[in-house]
C-alpha positions in Angstrom: 52.1 -24.0 -95.3 49.7 -21.0 -95.8 46.9 -22.3 -98.1 47.0 -19.0 -100.0 50.6 -19.7 -101.1 51.1 -21.7 -104.3 53.3 -24.8 -104.3 56.7 -24.8 -106.0 55.6 -26.9 -108.9 52.9 -24.5 -109.8 55.4 -21.7 -109.7 57.7 -23.7 -112.0 54.8 -24.1 -114.4 54.3 -20.3 -114.4 57.9 -19.8 -115.3 57.8 -22.4 -118.0 54.7 -20.8 -119.5 56.4 -17.4 -119.5 59.4 -18.9 -121.3 57.5 -21.0 -123.9 54.2 -19.2 -124.3 52.5 -22.6 -124.7 50.6 -24.5 -122.0 51.4 -27.9 -123.5 55.1 -27.1 -123.6 55.0 -25.6 -120.1 53.3 -28.7 -118.7 55.7 -31.0 -120.5 58.6 -29.4 -118.6 57.0 -30.5 -115.3 55.7 -33.8 -116.6 52.0 -32.9 -116.7 49.5 -32.5 -119.5 48.1 -29.3 -121.0 44.9 -29.4 -119.1 46.6 -29.9 -115.8 49.0 -27.0 -116.5 46.0 -24.8 -117.5 44.2 -25.7 -114.2 47.3 -25.0 -112.1 47.7 -21.6 -113.7 44.0 -20.7 -113.2 44.3 -21.8 -109.6 47.4 -19.7 -109.1 45.7 -16.6 -110.5 42.6 -17.2 -108.2 44.9 -17.5 -105.2 46.7 -14.3 -105.7 43.8 -12.4 -107.2 45.6 -11.2 -110.3 45.5 -12.1 -114.0 49.1 -13.2 -114.8 48.7 -14.4 -118.4 47.0 -13.2 -121.5 45.6 -16.1 -123.6 44.0 -14.0 -126.3 46.7 -14.4 -129.0 48.3 -17.4 -130.7 50.7 -17.7 -127.8 50.3 -17.0 -124.1 51.9 -13.8 -122.9 52.6 -12.3 -119.5 50.5 -9.4 -118.4 52.3 -6.5 -116.7 51.4 -8.0 -113.3 52.6 -11.4 -114.5 55.9 -10.0 -115.7 56.6 -8.6 -112.2 55.3 -11.8 -110.5 57.4 -14.2 -112.6 60.6 -12.1 -112.2 60.2 -12.4 -108.4 59.3 -16.1 -108.6 62.6 -16.8 -110.5 64.6 -15.2 -107.7 62.5 -17.0 -105.0 63.0 -20.5 -106.6 66.7 -19.8 -107.1 67.0 -18.9 -103.4 65.0 -22.0 -102.4 67.3 -24.2 -104.4 70.3 -22.6 -102.9 68.9 -23.1 -99.4 68.4 -26.8 -100.1 72.0 -27.1 -101.3 73.3 -25.3 -98.3 71.3 -27.5 -95.9 72.7 -30.6 -97.6 76.2 -29.1 -97.4 75.9 -28.6 -93.6 74.5 -32.2 -93.2 77.1 -33.9 -95.4 80.0 -31.6 -94.8 81.0 -31.7 -98.4 84.7 -30.9 -99.0 84.3 -30.2 -102.8 84.3 -26.4 -103.3 82.7 -25.0 -106.4 84.7 -22.1 -107.7 83.7 -20.0 -110.6 86.3 -18.2 -112.7 86.0 -16.0 -115.8 88.4 -15.9 -118.7 90.2 -12.8 -117.5 90.7 -14.3 -114.0 91.8 -17.8 -115.0 95.5 -16.8 -114.8 95.1 -14.9 -111.5 95.7 -16.0 -107.9 94.1 -19.5 -108.0 97.4 -21.3 -108.2 98.6 -19.5 -105.0 95.3 -20.4 -103.3 95.4 -24.1 -104.2 99.1 -24.4 -103.1 98.5 -22.6 -99.8 99.3 -25.0 -96.9 96.0 -24.2 -95.2 94.0 -25.0 -98.3 95.9 -28.3 -98.7 95.5 -29.2 -95.0 91.8 -28.6 -95.2 91.6 -31.2 -98.0 89.4 -29.0 -100.1 88.9 -30.3 -103.6 88.2 -27.4 -106.0 85.7 -27.9 -108.8 86.4 -25.2 -111.3 83.6 -23.8 -113.4 85.0 -21.7 -116.3 82.6 -19.4 -118.2 80.9 -16.0 -118.6 80.3 -13.9 -115.5 76.5 -14.0 -115.9 76.6 -17.9 -115.8 78.9 -17.8 -112.7 76.6 -15.4 -110.8 73.6 -17.5 -111.5 75.4 -20.6 -110.2 76.6 -18.6 -107.1 73.0 -17.5 -106.4 71.8 -21.1 -106.7 74.5 -22.4 -104.3 76.4 -24.4 -106.9 79.4 -22.2 -106.4 81.0 -21.0 -103.2 82.9 -18.2 -104.8 83.7 -16.5 -108.1 86.9 -14.9 -109.3 86.6 -12.2 -111.9 87.9 -8.8 -112.9 86.1 -5.5 -112.4 83.5 -4.1 -113.0 81.8 -6.2 -110.4 78.0 -6.9 -110.6 75.7 -5.1 -108.2 73.9 -7.4 -105.8 72.7 -6.5 -102.3 73.9 -9.7 -100.6 77.1 -10.4 -102.5 80.3 -9.7 -100.7 83.7 -9.2 -102.4 87.3 -8.6 -101.8 90.2 -7.6 -104.1 92.5 -10.6 -104.0 95.2 -9.8 -106.5 96.8 -6.8 -108.1 99.4 -6.7 -110.8 101.5 -4.2 -112.8 101.7 -4.6 -116.6 104.2 -6.0 -119.0 104.5 -5.7 -122.8 104.1 -8.8 -125.0 105.6 -8.3 -128.4 106.4 -10.5 -131.5 109.8 -12.2 -131.3 111.0 -10.2 -134.2 110.4 -6.9 -132.4 111.9 -8.2 -129.1 115.3 -8.6 -130.9 115.4 -4.8 -131.4 114.9 -3.7 -127.8 115.0 -5.0 -124.2 112.2 -2.8 -122.8 109.0 -1.3 -124.1 107.2 2.0 -123.3 103.7 3.2 -123.6 104.7 5.8 -126.2 106.3 3.1 -128.3 103.4 0.7 -128.1 100.9 3.5 -128.8 102.4 3.8 -132.3 102.0 0.1 -133.2 99.1 -2.2 -133.9 97.7 -3.4 -130.7 96.0 -6.6 -129.5 93.7 -6.2 -126.6 91.4 -8.2 -124.4 87.8 -7.5 -125.5 86.2 -4.7 -123.6 83.3 -6.8 -122.4 85.8 -9.1 -120.6 87.3 -6.3 -118.4 85.9 -2.9 -119.2 87.8 -0.9 -116.5 91.2 -2.3 -117.5 90.5 -1.9 -121.2 89.5 1.7 -120.9 92.4 2.4 -118.5 94.9 1.0 -120.9 93.6 3.0 -123.8 93.5 6.2 -121.7 97.2 5.7 -120.7 98.2 5.1 -124.3 96.3 8.2 -125.5 98.0 10.3 -122.8 101.3 9.8 -124.7 99.8 12.0 -127.5 99.1 9.2 -130.0 95.8 7.7 -130.9 96.3 4.0 -130.4 95.3 1.6 -133.2 93.5 -1.6 -131.8 94.1 -4.1 -134.6 92.7 -7.2 -132.9 90.6 -8.1 -129.8 90.6 -11.5 -128.1 88.2 -13.2 -125.7 91.0 -14.3 -123.3 94.6 -13.6 -122.4 95.6 -16.8 -124.1 94.0 -15.5 -127.3 95.8 -12.2 -126.9 99.2 -14.0 -126.6 98.3 -16.2 -129.7 97.6 -13.2 -131.8 100.8 -11.5 -130.8 102.8 -14.7 -131.6 101.2 -14.5 -135.1 102.7 -11.0 -135.6 99.2 -9.3 -135.5 100.3 -6.7 -133.0 101.8 -6.0 -129.6 99.9 -6.1 -126.3 99.8 -4.9 -122.7 99.2 -7.9 -120.3 99.2 -8.1 -116.5 102.6 -9.1 -115.3 101.1 -12.0 -113.3 99.5 -13.3 -116.5 102.6 -12.8 -118.6 104.6 -15.0 -116.2 102.2 -17.9 -116.9 101.9 -17.5 -120.7 104.6 -19.2 -122.7 103.8 -18.9 -126.4 106.2 -19.5 -129.2 106.7 -16.4 -131.2 105.9 -13.8 -128.5 108.3 -12.3 -125.9 107.5 -10.5 -122.6 109.4 -7.2 -122.2 109.5 -5.0 -119.0 107.3 -1.9 -119.3 108.9 1.5 -118.6 107.2 4.9 -118.2 104.0 3.2 -117.2 103.0 5.3 -114.2 99.6 6.2 -115.7 98.5 2.6 -116.1 95.9 1.5 -113.5 96.8 -1.9 -111.9 95.2 -5.0 -113.0 93.0 -6.4 -110.3 91.1 -9.7 -109.6 88.3 -9.9 -107.0 86.6 -12.8 -105.3 82.9 -12.7 -104.8 80.7 -14.8 -102.5 77.4 -15.0 -100.7 77.2 -15.4 -96.9 77.6 -19.1 -96.0 76.3 -21.0 -93.0 78.8 -21.6 -90.3 80.3 -25.1 -90.2 80.1 -25.7 -94.0 83.2 -26.4 -96.1 82.2 -23.4 -98.3 82.2 -21.0 -95.3 85.7 -22.3 -94.3 86.9 -21.9 -97.9 85.7 -18.3 -98.1 87.3 -17.5 -94.7 90.6 -18.9 -96.0 90.4 -16.8 -99.2 89.7 -13.7 -97.1 92.7 -14.3 -94.8 95.2 -15.6 -97.4 94.6 -13.6 -100.6 94.9 -9.9 -100.0 
Protein backbone atom coordinates (compact mmCIF):
# COMPACT_ATOMS: atom_id res chain seq x y z
CA UNK A 1 0.00 0.00 0.00
CA UNK A 2 1.19 3.55 -0.75
CA UNK A 3 2.30 4.95 2.64
CA UNK A 4 0.66 8.26 1.71
CA UNK A 5 -2.75 6.61 1.55
CA UNK A 6 -4.80 6.44 4.77
CA UNK A 7 -6.11 3.10 5.98
CA UNK A 8 -9.82 2.31 5.83
CA UNK A 9 -10.38 2.58 9.59
CA UNK A 10 -9.02 6.12 9.56
CA UNK A 11 -11.38 6.98 6.72
CA UNK A 12 -14.25 5.51 8.71
CA UNK A 13 -13.30 7.68 11.68
CA UNK A 14 -13.38 10.73 9.38
CA UNK A 15 -16.87 9.82 8.23
CA UNK A 16 -18.01 9.22 11.81
CA UNK A 17 -16.57 12.59 12.89
CA UNK A 18 -18.38 14.32 10.01
CA UNK A 19 -21.62 12.63 11.08
CA UNK A 20 -21.34 13.22 14.84
CA UNK A 21 -19.24 16.36 15.18
CA UNK A 22 -17.62 14.80 18.25
CA UNK A 23 -14.27 13.01 18.49
CA UNK A 24 -15.34 10.76 21.35
CA UNK A 25 -18.49 9.64 19.54
CA UNK A 26 -16.57 9.14 16.30
CA UNK A 27 -13.96 7.02 18.05
CA UNK A 28 -16.65 4.97 19.81
CA UNK A 29 -18.06 3.91 16.45
CA UNK A 30 -14.72 2.30 15.62
CA UNK A 31 -13.98 1.08 19.14
CA UNK A 32 -11.19 3.56 19.90
CA UNK A 33 -10.89 6.37 22.41
CA UNK A 34 -11.10 10.12 21.83
CA UNK A 35 -7.32 10.62 21.87
CA UNK A 36 -6.75 7.88 19.33
CA UNK A 37 -9.47 9.28 17.07
CA UNK A 38 -7.93 12.78 17.32
CA UNK A 39 -4.48 11.39 16.51
CA UNK A 40 -5.78 9.48 13.50
CA UNK A 41 -7.55 12.57 12.14
CA UNK A 42 -4.42 14.70 12.63
CA UNK A 43 -2.33 12.06 10.87
CA UNK A 44 -4.84 11.95 8.02
CA UNK A 45 -4.69 15.72 7.55
CA UNK A 46 -0.86 15.64 7.53
CA UNK A 47 -0.81 12.86 4.94
CA UNK A 48 -3.01 14.62 2.46
CA UNK A 49 -1.79 18.13 3.33
CA UNK A 50 -5.25 19.63 3.89
CA UNK A 51 -7.22 20.74 6.95
CA UNK A 52 -10.42 18.70 6.89
CA UNK A 53 -12.06 19.65 10.18
CA UNK A 54 -12.63 22.90 12.07
CA UNK A 55 -12.31 22.30 15.84
CA UNK A 56 -12.96 25.92 16.87
CA UNK A 57 -16.61 25.62 17.85
CA UNK A 58 -18.50 23.48 20.36
CA UNK A 59 -18.71 20.75 17.77
CA UNK A 60 -16.27 19.70 15.08
CA UNK A 61 -17.28 20.79 11.59
CA UNK A 62 -16.06 19.98 8.11
CA UNK A 63 -14.11 22.57 6.19
CA UNK A 64 -14.97 23.08 2.51
CA UNK A 65 -12.09 20.76 1.61
CA UNK A 66 -13.26 18.26 4.23
CA UNK A 67 -16.77 18.27 2.84
CA UNK A 68 -15.47 17.33 -0.61
CA UNK A 69 -13.09 14.74 0.84
CA UNK A 70 -15.68 12.97 3.01
CA UNK A 71 -18.21 12.83 0.16
CA UNK A 72 -15.67 10.97 -1.99
CA UNK A 73 -14.61 8.74 0.92
CA UNK A 74 -18.21 7.61 1.43
CA UNK A 75 -18.37 6.52 -2.21
CA UNK A 76 -14.96 4.85 -2.03
CA UNK A 77 -15.80 2.82 1.08
CA UNK A 78 -19.13 1.76 -0.41
CA UNK A 79 -17.28 0.61 -3.54
CA UNK A 80 -14.72 -1.27 -1.45
CA UNK A 81 -17.46 -3.05 0.51
CA UNK A 82 -19.19 -3.95 -2.74
CA UNK A 83 -15.92 -5.29 -4.17
CA UNK A 84 -15.49 -7.51 -1.11
CA UNK A 85 -19.04 -8.83 -1.42
CA UNK A 86 -18.56 -9.57 -5.11
CA UNK A 87 -15.28 -11.39 -4.43
CA UNK A 88 -17.00 -13.55 -1.82
CA UNK A 89 -19.86 -14.22 -4.22
CA UNK A 90 -17.43 -15.45 -6.88
CA UNK A 91 -15.61 -17.64 -4.36
CA UNK A 92 -18.73 -19.05 -2.71
CA UNK A 93 -21.02 -19.05 -5.77
CA UNK A 94 -23.92 -17.90 -3.62
CA UNK A 95 -27.33 -18.73 -5.07
CA UNK A 96 -29.33 -16.25 -2.98
CA UNK A 97 -30.15 -13.22 -5.10
CA UNK A 98 -30.82 -9.92 -3.35
CA UNK A 99 -33.63 -8.09 -5.16
CA UNK A 100 -34.78 -4.62 -4.26
CA UNK A 101 -38.35 -3.58 -4.99
CA UNK A 102 -40.11 -0.31 -4.30
CA UNK A 103 -43.79 0.01 -3.33
CA UNK A 104 -44.95 0.89 -6.80
CA UNK A 105 -43.16 -2.09 -8.38
CA UNK A 106 -44.14 -4.73 -5.82
CA UNK A 107 -47.10 -5.87 -7.94
CA UNK A 108 -45.10 -5.79 -11.19
CA UNK A 109 -43.35 -8.61 -13.08
CA UNK A 110 -41.68 -10.38 -10.14
CA UNK A 111 -44.16 -13.23 -10.12
CA UNK A 112 -43.47 -14.00 -13.78
CA UNK A 113 -39.73 -13.90 -13.08
CA UNK A 114 -39.88 -16.26 -10.11
CA UNK A 115 -42.13 -18.69 -12.00
CA UNK A 116 -39.94 -18.68 -15.12
CA UNK A 117 -38.59 -22.23 -15.74
CA UNK A 118 -35.06 -20.89 -16.27
CA UNK A 119 -35.15 -19.11 -12.89
CA UNK A 120 -36.50 -22.22 -11.17
CA UNK A 121 -33.92 -24.45 -12.90
CA UNK A 122 -31.09 -22.17 -11.75
CA UNK A 123 -32.27 -22.68 -8.15
CA UNK A 124 -32.06 -18.98 -7.41
CA UNK A 125 -33.46 -18.08 -3.99
CA UNK A 126 -34.72 -14.48 -4.10
CA UNK A 127 -34.21 -12.36 -1.00
CA UNK A 128 -36.61 -9.44 -1.44
CA UNK A 129 -35.77 -6.08 0.06
CA UNK A 130 -38.84 -3.82 0.09
CA UNK A 131 -38.35 -0.12 0.77
CA UNK A 132 -37.73 3.40 -0.59
CA UNK A 133 -35.69 3.79 -3.76
CA UNK A 134 -32.88 5.68 -1.99
CA UNK A 135 -32.34 2.74 0.37
CA UNK A 136 -32.43 0.27 -2.52
CA UNK A 137 -29.86 2.22 -4.52
CA UNK A 138 -27.51 2.36 -1.53
CA UNK A 139 -27.82 -1.41 -1.10
CA UNK A 140 -27.21 -1.91 -4.83
CA UNK A 141 -24.05 0.24 -4.68
CA UNK A 142 -22.77 -1.77 -1.71
CA UNK A 143 -23.38 -5.10 -3.45
CA UNK A 144 -26.14 -6.25 -1.08
CA UNK A 145 -28.58 -6.32 -3.99
CA UNK A 146 -28.11 -7.69 -7.49
CA UNK A 147 -30.95 -5.68 -9.02
CA UNK A 148 -33.74 -3.23 -8.19
CA UNK A 149 -37.24 -3.04 -9.64
CA UNK A 150 -38.86 0.39 -9.63
CA UNK A 151 -40.99 2.81 -11.65
CA UNK A 152 -39.65 5.88 -13.48
CA UNK A 153 -38.16 8.40 -13.04
CA UNK A 154 -34.95 6.43 -12.69
CA UNK A 155 -31.96 7.73 -10.71
CA UNK A 156 -28.97 9.01 -12.66
CA UNK A 157 -25.76 7.05 -12.08
CA UNK A 158 -22.85 6.63 -14.51
CA UNK A 159 -22.49 2.86 -13.95
CA UNK A 160 -26.07 1.75 -13.43
CA UNK A 161 -27.67 -0.10 -16.32
CA UNK A 162 -31.41 -0.52 -16.69
CA UNK A 163 -34.08 -2.07 -18.83
CA UNK A 164 -37.83 -1.62 -19.05
CA UNK A 165 -39.22 -5.00 -18.05
CA UNK A 166 -42.98 -4.45 -17.90
CA UNK A 167 -45.59 -2.15 -19.39
CA UNK A 168 -49.27 -2.02 -18.64
CA UNK A 169 -52.40 -0.20 -19.70
CA UNK A 170 -54.74 1.23 -17.07
CA UNK A 171 -57.99 0.14 -15.47
CA UNK A 172 -60.49 1.97 -13.30
CA UNK A 173 -60.97 0.98 -9.68
CA UNK A 174 -64.27 2.23 -8.27
CA UNK A 175 -66.35 1.65 -5.13
CA UNK A 176 -68.77 -1.29 -5.45
CA UNK A 177 -71.76 1.04 -5.25
CA UNK A 178 -70.64 2.86 -8.40
CA UNK A 179 -69.76 -0.36 -10.23
CA UNK A 180 -73.42 -1.39 -10.03
CA UNK A 181 -74.32 1.59 -12.24
CA UNK A 182 -71.96 0.91 -15.16
CA UNK A 183 -69.76 -1.77 -16.72
CA UNK A 184 -66.99 0.50 -18.00
CA UNK A 185 -65.35 3.77 -16.99
CA UNK A 186 -63.96 6.66 -19.01
CA UNK A 187 -61.47 9.41 -18.29
CA UNK A 188 -64.16 12.09 -18.66
CA UNK A 189 -66.34 10.30 -16.10
CA UNK A 190 -63.49 9.79 -13.63
CA UNK A 191 -62.31 13.39 -13.97
CA UNK A 192 -65.60 14.58 -12.48
CA UNK A 193 -65.31 12.41 -9.37
CA UNK A 194 -63.09 12.46 -6.27
CA UNK A 195 -59.87 10.63 -7.08
CA UNK A 196 -57.49 8.47 -5.10
CA UNK A 197 -53.95 8.54 -6.49
CA UNK A 198 -50.56 7.05 -5.78
CA UNK A 199 -48.44 9.77 -4.16
CA UNK A 200 -46.41 11.72 -6.70
CA UNK A 201 -43.08 10.97 -5.01
CA UNK A 202 -43.70 7.25 -5.62
CA UNK A 203 -44.04 7.54 -9.42
CA UNK A 204 -43.84 11.13 -10.61
CA UNK A 205 -44.03 10.48 -14.36
CA UNK A 206 -47.11 8.27 -14.08
CA UNK A 207 -48.78 10.64 -11.60
CA UNK A 208 -48.28 13.65 -13.87
CA UNK A 209 -49.30 11.70 -16.98
CA UNK A 210 -52.57 10.57 -15.40
CA UNK A 211 -53.44 14.10 -14.28
CA UNK A 212 -52.62 15.50 -17.73
CA UNK A 213 -54.87 12.91 -19.43
CA UNK A 214 -57.72 13.72 -17.04
CA UNK A 215 -57.28 17.47 -17.57
CA UNK A 216 -57.39 16.92 -21.33
CA UNK A 217 -61.07 15.95 -20.94
CA UNK A 218 -61.82 19.58 -20.08
CA UNK A 219 -62.31 19.04 -16.35
CA UNK A 220 -59.96 19.93 -13.53
CA UNK A 221 -59.61 16.68 -11.56
CA UNK A 222 -60.07 16.66 -7.79
CA UNK A 223 -57.49 14.52 -5.98
CA UNK A 224 -59.23 13.69 -2.72
CA UNK A 225 -56.70 11.20 -1.34
CA UNK A 226 -53.14 10.07 -1.95
CA UNK A 227 -51.64 6.74 -0.88
CA UNK A 228 -48.11 5.43 -0.47
CA UNK A 229 -48.78 2.15 -2.29
CA UNK A 230 -51.23 0.57 -4.73
CA UNK A 231 -52.63 -1.50 -1.86
CA UNK A 232 -53.31 1.77 -0.05
CA UNK A 233 -55.03 3.20 -3.13
CA UNK A 234 -57.30 0.14 -3.33
CA UNK A 235 -58.11 0.32 0.39
CA UNK A 236 -59.17 3.97 0.11
CA UNK A 237 -61.37 3.20 -2.88
CA UNK A 238 -63.00 0.34 -0.96
CA UNK A 239 -63.84 2.83 1.80
CA UNK A 240 -65.71 4.97 -0.71
CA UNK A 241 -63.20 7.84 -0.59
CA UNK A 242 -62.94 8.09 -4.38
CA UNK A 243 -62.16 6.25 -7.59
CA UNK A 244 -58.73 5.51 -9.02
CA UNK A 245 -56.77 4.71 -12.13
CA UNK A 246 -54.49 1.72 -11.54
CA UNK A 247 -52.23 -0.24 -13.91
CA UNK A 248 -54.15 -3.23 -15.28
CA UNK A 249 -51.36 -5.62 -14.19
CA UNK A 250 -51.75 -4.30 -10.65
CA UNK A 251 -55.55 -4.41 -10.75
CA UNK A 252 -55.45 -8.12 -11.55
CA UNK A 253 -53.53 -8.78 -8.35
CA UNK A 254 -55.52 -6.55 -6.02
CA UNK A 255 -58.61 -8.16 -4.52
CA UNK A 256 -60.20 -5.75 -2.04
CA UNK A 257 -63.71 -6.08 -0.69
CA UNK A 258 -65.67 -2.97 -1.55
CA UNK A 259 -63.79 -2.04 -4.75
CA UNK A 260 -64.40 -3.21 -8.32
CA UNK A 261 -62.13 -3.10 -11.36
CA UNK A 262 -63.76 -1.72 -14.52
CA UNK A 263 -62.37 -1.64 -18.07
CA UNK A 264 -61.23 1.83 -19.10
CA UNK A 265 -62.47 3.24 -22.41
CA UNK A 266 -61.36 6.38 -24.25
CA UNK A 267 -57.94 6.20 -22.62
CA UNK A 268 -55.66 6.82 -25.61
CA UNK A 269 -54.00 9.79 -23.91
CA UNK A 270 -52.80 7.82 -20.91
CA UNK A 271 -49.09 6.96 -20.90
CA UNK A 272 -48.41 3.28 -20.17
CA UNK A 273 -47.38 2.23 -16.70
CA UNK A 274 -43.81 0.93 -16.79
CA UNK A 275 -41.49 -0.95 -14.46
CA UNK A 276 -37.72 -1.00 -14.94
CA UNK A 277 -34.96 -3.21 -13.58
CA UNK A 278 -31.68 -1.56 -12.56
CA UNK A 279 -28.35 -3.26 -11.93
CA UNK A 280 -24.61 -2.69 -11.76
CA UNK A 281 -22.17 -4.73 -13.87
CA UNK A 282 -21.51 -8.08 -12.19
CA UNK A 283 -18.39 -10.26 -12.47
CA UNK A 284 -18.80 -13.20 -14.84
CA UNK A 285 -19.45 -16.46 -13.09
CA UNK A 286 -21.44 -15.09 -10.17
CA UNK A 287 -25.03 -16.02 -9.46
CA UNK A 288 -25.89 -12.30 -9.59
CA UNK A 289 -24.51 -12.03 -13.14
CA UNK A 290 -26.57 -15.03 -14.25
CA UNK A 291 -29.70 -13.62 -12.60
CA UNK A 292 -29.26 -10.27 -14.34
CA UNK A 293 -28.72 -12.03 -17.69
CA UNK A 294 -31.91 -14.01 -17.13
CA UNK A 295 -33.91 -10.85 -16.40
CA UNK A 296 -32.54 -9.20 -19.54
CA UNK A 297 -33.51 -12.17 -21.70
CA UNK A 298 -36.88 -13.05 -20.15
CA UNK A 299 -38.48 -9.76 -19.13
CA UNK A 300 -38.91 -7.45 -22.06
